[in-house]
ZAZALUM-183040 format. One record per residue (C-alpha): x, y, z; residue in three letters. Coordinates in steps of 0.5 Angstrom, whole numbers, padded with zeros to 4 digits, always signed. Example, Ala and Ser with C-alpha at 12.3 -4.5 7.8 and 13.67 -1.06 7.14 Angstrom:
REM ZAZALUM-183040
+0025-0009+0016ALA/+0027-0002+0014SER/
//
This chain:
REM ZAZALUM-183040
+0270+0148+0076MET/+0266+0145+0071LEU/+0262+0152+0070VAL/+0269+0155+0068LEU/+0271+0150+0063ALA/+0264+0150+0059VAL/+0265+0158+0060ALA/+0272+0158+0057LEU/+0270+0153+0051GLY/+0264+0157+0049ALA/+0269+0164+0049ALA/+0274+0159+0044ALA/+0268+0157+0040TRP/+0266+0164+0040TRP/+0273+0167+0038TRP/+0274+0162+0033PHE/+0268+0162+0030ALA/+0269+0170+0029ARG/+0276+0169+0027GLU/+0276+0164+0021MET/+0272+0167+0016PRO/+0276+0173+0017ARG/+0282+0169+0016ARG/+0280+0165+0010GLU/+0278+0171+0007ARG/+0285+0173+0008GLU/+0289+0168+0005ARG/+0284+0168-0001ALA/+0286+0174-0003ILE/+0294+0173-0001ALA/+0293+0167-0006SER/+0290+0171-0011GLU/+0296+0176-0011ALA/+0301+0171-0010ALA/+0298+0168-0017ALA/+0298+0174-0021LYS/+0305+0175-0019GLN/+0307+0168-0021ALA/+0303+0169-0027GLU/+0307+0176-0029ARG/+0314+0173-0027ALA/+0313+0168-0032ASP/+0311+0173-0038SER/+0315+0177-0043LEU/+0311+0182-0047TYR/+0312+0183-0054ARG/+0311+0189-0058TRP/+0312+0194-0064ARG/+0314+0201-0064ASP/+0312+0206-0069ALA/+0318+0204-0073ALA/+0316+0197-0073GLY/+0321+0195-0069ASN/+0320+0189-0065LEU/+0321+0189-0057HIS/+0321+0184-0052VAL/+0321+0186-0044ASP/+0320+0184-0038GLN/+0315+0190-0037GLU/+0309+0192-0041PRO/+0310+0198-0044PRO/+0305+0204-0043LYS/+0300+0207-0048GLY/+0302+0201-0053VAL/+0299+0194-0055LYS/+0303+0189-0053TYR/+0302+0181-0052GLU/+0304+0177-0047ARG/+0308+0170-0048ILE/+0310+0166-0043SER/+0317+0165-0041ARG/+0316+0157-0040THR/+0315+0153-0047PRO/+0309+0149-0047GLN/+0309+0141-0046ASP/+0310+0137-0052GLY/+0312+0142-0057ILE/+0319+0139-0061GLU/+0324+0144-0064VAL/+0327+0140-0070ASP/+0332+0144-0074GLY/+0332+0140-0080ASN/+0327+0142-0085ARG/+0325+0139-0092ASP/
//
């Protein structure tokens, strides 16, 4: 019985030693993809067309130089409409 328990313990150790690094890599890849998707979801894209008109959209334009801007305001910025 003791030999069986030791064999099962060794088999479990071997299985988890093999699986854990692979799962860790998969989680890291998924985490990177989620971070990129979240960053893109929080972004707007601003560019000017050939006529000089300003465009802002959720999708980046193809073949045109654009600027990525964040939808969320930065902390510490206060908007005041009074100008002297």
